[in-house]
KEMI-781408 format. One record per residue (C-alpha): residue in one letter; chain; x, z, y. Coordinates in steps of 0.05 Angstrom, whole numbers, plus 5000, padded with zeros to 4 digits. Layout:
type:mol:X:Z:Y
A:A:X:Z:Y
...
//
This chain:
type:mol:X:Z:Y
X:A:5000:4998:4998
X:A:5028:4979:5068
X:A:5026:5027:5129
X:A:4978:5006:5183
X:A:5013:4987:5245
X:A:4984:5003:5311
X:A:4987:4943:5358
X:A:5028:4956:5425
X:A:4989:4960:5493
X:A:5001:4887:5527
X:A:5040:4888:5588
X:A:5002:4891:5652
X:A:5030:4822:5678
X:A:5007:4791:5609
X:A:4937:4821:5615
X:A:4935:4793:5688
X:A:4953:4723:5666
X:A:4904:4724:5613
X:A:4851:4749:5663
X:A:4866:4691:5710
X:A:4858:4642:5654
X:A:4795:4666:5625
X:A:4763:4672:5699
X:A:4783:4597:5707
X:A:4743:4580:5648
X:A:4684:4622:5666
X:A:4685:4586:5730
X:A:4684:4519:5706
X:A:4615:4499:5731
X:A:4626:4531:5798
X:A:4693:4494:5802
X:A:4658:4421:5783
X:A:4604:4441:5836
X:A:4659:4451:5887
X:A:4693:4390:5870
X:A:4631:4350:5880
X:A:4611:4375:5948
X:A:4682:4362:5971
X:A:4674:4295:5946
X:A:4607:4282:5983
X:A:4630:4311:6042
X:A:4695:4268:6043
X:A:4655:4208:6036
X:A:4607:4225:6092
X:A:4664:4241:6138
X:A:4704:4176:6126
X:A:4641:4141:6128
X:A:4636:4163:6201
X:A:4705:4154:6214
X:A:4703:4076:6195
X:A:4632:4060:6214
X:A:4626:4095:6280
X:A:4697:4115:6295
X:A:4675:4192:6296
X:A:4730:4246:6303
X:A:4720:4299:6253
X:A:4737:4378:6268
X:A:4743:4436:6229
X:A:4675:4458:6214
X:A:4660:4525:6248
X:A:4609:4536:6191
X:A:4666:4552:6140
X:A:4681:4619:6178
X:A:4616:4640:6149
X:A:4607:4601:6085
X:A:4679:4620:6058
X:A:4667:4696:6064
X:A:4593:4691:6041
X:A:4614:4656:5971
X:A:4676:4706:5968
X:A:4630:4762:5968
X:A:4582:4740:5919
X:A:4634:4714:5875
X:A:4643:4781:5842
X:A:4570:4786:5823
X:A:4586:4722:5783
X:A:4649:4747:5748
X:A:4624:4813:5726
X:A:4549:4787:5708
X:A:4575:4768:5636
X:A:4601:4841:5622
X:A:4565:4908:5614
X:A:4606:4952:5651
X:A:4562:5012:5646
X:A:4542:4997:5574
X:A:4581:4987:5514
X:A:4611:4917:5508
X:A:4675:4878:5482
X:A:4708:4889:5548
X:A:4721:4963:5535
X:A:4745:4946:5460
X:A:4809:4913:5487
X:A:4871:4952:5486
X:A:4880:4968:5558
X:A:4860:5028:5599
X:A:4788:5015:5624
X:A:4804:5030:5701
X:A:4871:4994:5701
X:A:4831:4936:5665
X:A:4779:4936:5721
X:A:4836:4929:5778
X:A:4875:4874:5739
X:A:4810:4836:5736
X:A:4792:4846:5805
X:A:4861:4818:5823
X:A:4851:4764:5782
X:A:4787:4743:5816
X:A:4828:4751:5879
X:A:4880:4695:5859
X:A:4819:4647:5855
X:A:4789:4666:5916
X:A:4856:4651:5950
X:A:4869:4591:5910
X:A:4795:4564:5926
X:A:4802:4581:6002
X:A:4867:4545:6010
X:A:4837:4479:5974
X:A:4777:4481:6026
X:A:4816:4496:6085
X:A:4869:4452:6075
X:A:4823:4393:6053
X:A:4778:4402:6116
X:A:4837:4405:6164
X:A:4867:4345:6134
X:A:4803:4306:6142
X:A:4801:4327:6217
X:A:4873:4307:6229
X:A:4859:4241:6199
X:A:4811:4232:6243
X:A:4842:4251:6306
X:A:4811:4318:6315
X:A:4838:4392:6318
X:A:4856:4383:6391
X:A:4873:4445:6426
X:A:4846:4425:6493
X:A:4783:4461:6466
X:A:4814:4524:6462
X:A:4835:4528:6537
X:A:4863:4593:6554
X:A:4890:4604:6480
X:A:4957:4592:6461
X:A:4970:4544:6405
X:A:5002:4601:6362
X:A:4942:4644:6369
X:A:4893:4583:6354
X:A:4935:4564:6291
X:A:4946:4628:6264
X:A:4885:4669:6273
X:A:4827:4620:6285
X:A:4843:4555:6236
X:A:4894:4574:6180
X:A:4898:4647:6170
X:A:4839:4679:6190
X:A:4791:4645:6130
X:A:4842:4679:6080
X:A:4833:4744:6112
X:A:4759:4741:6110
X:A:4755:4717:6044
X:A:4797:4773:6015
X:A:4763:4823:6051
X:A:4690:4800:6033
X:A:4717:4795:5961
X:A:4739:4864:5960
X:A:4672:4886:5988
X:A:4631:4852:5939
X:A:4680:4875:5877
X:A:4667:4945:5902
X:A:4598:4939:5893
X:A:4598:4900:5826
X:A:4639:4946:5793
X:A:4615:5010:5823
X:A:4539:5002:5822
X:A:4499:4996:5757
X:A:4451:4949:5790
X:A:4488:4915:5848
X:A:4442:4863:5867
X:A:4386:4914:5875
X:A:4430:4954:5922
X:A:4446:4896:5959
X:A:4378:4869:5975
X:A:4352:4938:5988
X:A:4409:4948:6039
X:A:4389:4879:6072
X:A:4315:4902:6074
X:A:4332:4969:6108
X:A:4379:4939:6152
X:A:4325:4888:6176
X:A:4272:4938:6184
X:A:4323:4982:6221
X:A:4333:4923:6271
X:A:4263:4903:6277
X:A:4234:4976:6284
X:A:4291:5022:6301
X:A:4315:5043:6371
X:A:4331:4981:6411
X:A:4396:5011:6437
X:A:4421:5047:6375
X:A:4407:4983:6331
X:A:4442:4939:6391
X:A:4504:4990:6391
X:A:4518:4983:6317
X:A:4507:4907:6317
X:A:4557:4902:6376
X:A:4607:4948:6344
X:A:4606:4923:6273
X:A:4599:4851:6287
X:A:4633:4838:6356
X:A:4670:4901:6368
X:A:4743:4900:6384
X:A:4758:4911:6305
X:A:4688:4883:6288
X:A:4669:4827:6233
X:A:4682:4773:6282
X:A:4761:4794:6296
X:A:4766:4783:6217
X:A:4726:4722:6206
X:A:4753:4679:6260
X:A:4807:4725:6290
X:A:4754:4738:6353
X:A:4753:4662:6369
X:A:4677:4657:6346
X:A:4661:4714:6406
X:A:4701:4688:6452
X:A:4680:4614:6445
X:A:4606:4635:6465
X:A:4630:4674:6522
X:A:4670:4616:6549
X:A:4609:4577:6544
X:A:4571:4628:6588
X:A:4621:4653:6641
X:A:4683:4608:6633
X:A:4752:4622:6602
X:A:4778:4653:6668
X:A:4723:4703:6664
X:A:4746:4734:6592
X:A:4789:4799:6608
X:A:4808:4807:6533
X:A:4819:4740:6499
X:A:4832:4742:6420
X:A:4905:4748:6394
X:A:4937:4747:6330
X:A:4958:4818:6340
X:A:4889:4835:6350
X:A:4866:4799:6286
X:A:4921:4828:6250
X:A:4901:4899:6266
X:A:4827:4889:6252
X:A:4850:4849:6184
X:A:4889:4919:6164
X:A:4831:4962:6180
X:A:4780:4922:6138
X:A:4831:4909:6083
X:A:4844:4979:6081
X:A:4771:4997:6075
X:A:4761:4949:6022
X:A:4817:4972:5977
X:A:4793:5045:5983
X:A:4725:5025:5959
X:A:4752:4983:5902
X:A:4798:5046:5882
X:A:4739:5092:5887
X:A:4690:5046:5850
X:A:4743:5030:5792
X:A:4747:5108:5784
X:A:4676:5104:5752
X:A:4712:5072:5694
X:A:4766:5120:5674
X:A:4781:5135:5606
X:A:4740:5199:5581
X:A:4769:5241:5529
//
């Protein structure tokens, strides 16, 4: 009779690589859909460029769509697993909390990769058509626009949104119900709550110095609205790369803390 051998715990790097590949296979339908959307957008863009001589620009809508998709992605990645019940995921030879964090990191790789693809794709289309003219950003330096507005902000926004979505997906037994409930309560509060309080909270979280706009667009989103109403010379506090970095650090820290706290629910119990 031979002695039974206990398999060694796999290295964290190996688990991470396997998780990245596994999520890639799981996201195959979404990847095909994204390829189709990019193909359609390219066809439409070239049609306008060739037939009408149109000049394309980087779509402002992406500053909202990218973080929205990144926020929803964790619900898709974890929907196939029953984190709070017995499932095959917990039978693998990896400590539970560590495995959850590794899988969150693997999903982050796909978030950054897909964000890179979308940002580069639309910037290339804009450059080919003669877009991305810095004259439309009067009052801001080219470095500020390039760093916080067009290239780096989408990545920071995607990572922050992904972390918050991951914290909900791994920390709550019924995350979709909680998200829908929170959205409903927020709408009721905004509609029926004290106008001054609701307006102050929305201003601070959305358009404050370290608000969501500072993370999503580097502050350029609010700045453009202010310029349209008052002119660039009237803006006392224009966006800057330093402000974006500080806001990003704050929101990233909050997201990482929430993910760490949520993953603690899956610690090994002796």
